[in-house]
N, C-alpha and C positions, 0 to 999 in steps of 0.2 A: 413563381415559381411555385409546385409544387414540392406534396412529399416526395415524390422520387429525385427530385431535385435535392432538397434537404441531406439526403441521405447519400446521396452523389457530391454533392460538394463536404459533405464531411469525411466519406469514404479515402476523396484528393487531399486532401489537407491534412488527413492521420499517416495514409501510403506515402504523398512525397513523389508521386509515381503515378503515372496516367494507368501505363499497363498492369500495375499490382489494385491502383483500384476496378478497371477495369475485370481483373479476374474474378476478386473480393465481390464486386455487383452481378457477375454471373452473365456481363453485359460485352459487346465484339468493343476493339478501342474504339475503332471512325464513328460506332454510333454515341457511344462517351461525349468524344468531342464534339460530336455535331448539340449534343441539346447543352455541352458547355461553353457552347458558342452562341446559342440561341440565348443562354441566361447573359451573357456580357454582352447581347444586342440588345435584350429585353432594359437594361442598365444601364448601359454607354459606356461600359465599361470596360477593364479586364481583370480579369480573375488572380494570373501569377503571372510571373517572367518567365522563360525559359536562360538556364545557361548548362549549355552540356546536356548533361543528361537530369540534371536537376531541377526545382522547380522553385519557385519563392516569390510566396503570396504577394500582391500588394496587401496596402491599408486597404482599400474598396475589399478586395478580396479577404483580405481577416474579418470585415467586418459582418460580411455576409455570410461566414460560415457560423459568424457567433451567433446570426441571428435564426440559421440554420439549425441551430443545437436548441434553442429558448423555442424554436416553435417544434420542434421533435416532443422535446417537453411539453409542454402544454397536450400535444395532441396525445400524448399518451395520459394523462392528468385524464381528461376530456373520454378518453377509452374506455377508462378502469372506472371512471365515477361513473357512467351509465353502464357499465358492467355490472357492478358491486349494486346498483340501483333496483336490481333486477335480479342479485343471485345473493343469497345470505353467507356465500360462500367468498374471499377475499381472493382477487385475480391481480392479475397483472406483474409487470415485471419489479427486480430489486436490485440494484447494480449496485452492487458493493466492495469497495476500496481495503484491503486488509495489510500492515506488518506480517512479509514472509513468518515472523515468531509464531505472530497473536494465532496466523492462518494452519500451522503446521498443529502446536499446540492444545489450543483452544478450541478452535472455531468448528473444525466437525462438530464435534458433537452437539453445539447449538445451534448450528441447521443443522442438520438430522431429526435435532426435538421442532424445531419452527417449521419444518420445510414437512414431516408430520400433524401438524399441526393444522397447515397452510399447501396443499397440494399443488392447489392451483395458480400458485405464484413461479415466475420462472425465475429462478435465482441465477444470475451471473457476477462469477464474483471475479475482479484482479487483485494479485494479489502479489510485493515488492517491497523497495526501503520505503518505510513512513514518509521522506524528502518525498518521493514519487506516486504515493498512494495519497499526498496531501496536492499535489497540484494537478492529478486528474481532478479530485474534489471542485479544486479550484476553475477547472476546466469544463465542470458542470461533466464530466464524464461518469462522474458515479455520484447518486445518490446519497451515499455516506461515504463516511471513511471512518475505519479503525484506524490509532496511529499508535505507536510509543516516542515519549519524550512529549515538553512541552513546545507547541507550535502558537503561534498570535495568530487566532480564530476568534470574532467580535459575533460567532451566530452563536449555534446552539452547542450544547458539548456537556456529554457524561464521562467523569471517569470510571473504568471500568472497573480498575484493578491499578496495584500497584507494589512491586514482590522486592523484594534486594538482589542487588547486584552480589556473586559472589564468588569467594574462590571455591574448587575442585580439585583433589587431589587423591590415589588411590595409595596415601597413608598419609597418615598426620606430619604436619608439618607449620614451622613458626611462623608468623608472620614477619617477624623479622628475620624470616633469613631466608624473604622470597628475590633479594635483589642478587641468592648468589644459586641461584636453584633455575634449570630452563623452564623457556613459560611455550606454551603454546597459544599461539595470536589468533581471533580470530577474524578476519577484516573479509570481506564480501568482495571476491574479483577479484581472489588473489592471484598472481603469477608473477613471480621474481621475473624483473626485466622484459616483463611482457607489456601490459599493460598500468596504468595510474592506480592502487591501491582506490578502491568502494569502499567506505563503511557506514553504517548509521553515525554521522556524525556527534548528537548526542549522547550517545552512548558509547563512543570513540572520547571526546572529551572527559564524561563523566569521569570515563576509567581512569584516564592522565591526571588529571586534577589528582584527583586523589593519592597518586601513586608521588606526586611530587608533592604534595602538602607534607608525606609520613618518610620518603626517601631521596637521597641526592645525588644520587645511580639509575644509571637507564634499568629497564628490568630487562635480562638475556633474554632474547626472543628465537628459539630456534628452529621452532616452526609457524609459518601463518598458512592457513585454512579458508576457503571459504565458507564453511558449512560446519551451525553449530556440534552437528550428530556428527562428525569426523573427526573434534575437536575433542568431543568426552571420550569417542575411541579411545584418540591415540594418549589423554590423561588414562584411561581403562586400561592401557597397558603400561605402564612404567615410561611414556616418555617428558613427564613434565608434570606442570599445577596447570590448568587457565584462569580465566574470569570470566566469567559471565551471567546474564539474568538467569533467574532462580526460574521462570517458565521453563527453562530448555530442559530440564527437570522433570522426570516422571518418576510415578513409583517403583520401577524397576531397577531405578539407577541407584548404584553402590557406593558410592562417591563419600567422603571426607570432605566437608563444608564449612566454610565463614563466611558471615558474611563482612561484605564491606561498612567500619564502622569509619565517619569523618571526624575532622579533631573534633568538634562540638558534642561529639558521642550520639549524632546523632545517623540511623543505617543510612546507607548510599540505596536510594529508591529509582528504581522505573518507573513511571508509568503507562496506563495504556487507556488511551480516547474513542469514545469515540465521539464523532463531529458530525452536523448537518445541517443543508441551511432549515428553516424554516418553511419557506414555500414548499421544501418537500414531502411537508407531514400529510400536504395536499394528499398525497398518494398513500390508497388505503395499503398496500402494499409496505410501503415504507414504515406509516403509523404504528401496522401492528409488529415490524419489527425492529425499529424504536422503542418501544413499551415492552416489549419480550425481553431485549437484552435489558433494560431498565428493574427488570422483575426478576432477571435471573442472577445479578451480580449485587440488586438490592438486600436479595434476603441472605 
């Protein structure tokens, strides 16, 4: 197998569709199928099986995809190392996975300053739920991840910040009156009776535990939205209160806020972590970005 074969296998695995993989690689479907057959003959295996329009990778196929990703990473490291030996400027790719909220409220200014410092670094950013971003890192689809909440990670990690979770409203409210007031609830992908609600489990569970420790009745949820910005707009217009992380508030927001406090008197905090593999630090682009982020938040 060669570099083109590694890319071919990864594309098929990610698309789970031969036609889409061929379009992504800008080659014809027969050409892709022929090269796939050559790989199967070379190793004496079936890469995947078909069931109608769906494909299912075999155990051998899964192993080859893992090998392909590993070899692509090693090739990138080698190319960047050789480039940097000839040039004092940092070059290469930087694949970042980031929590949607951090990407919206904090990451743009960080990325702007970093790119200004290292204009030859090619940045590839993927955003989404922290759980999905964590999986991308585990699968080596990104070099590093910026996630919110506490995940079990045995390699390198750095606490970027931690901020309170707070109540926002457009007028002062007494916390003991919350069970009697309408609440605007954030849930990613919220659509009544259409799809299963999907939200950040760590955030949702933290708020739920805080509520159950304080009240004996459930909240009056009158609206469910899939965006913190929509949530804030509804609160701004007096349609209820909301509970959101402070990272979502900007200098232009004019809400009455109240941080959530646990029974022991501690603030209910939301942590943001930068996590990565030690081996990724061999890439100069990753190394520079990690140290840059550390310098920003250590200050």
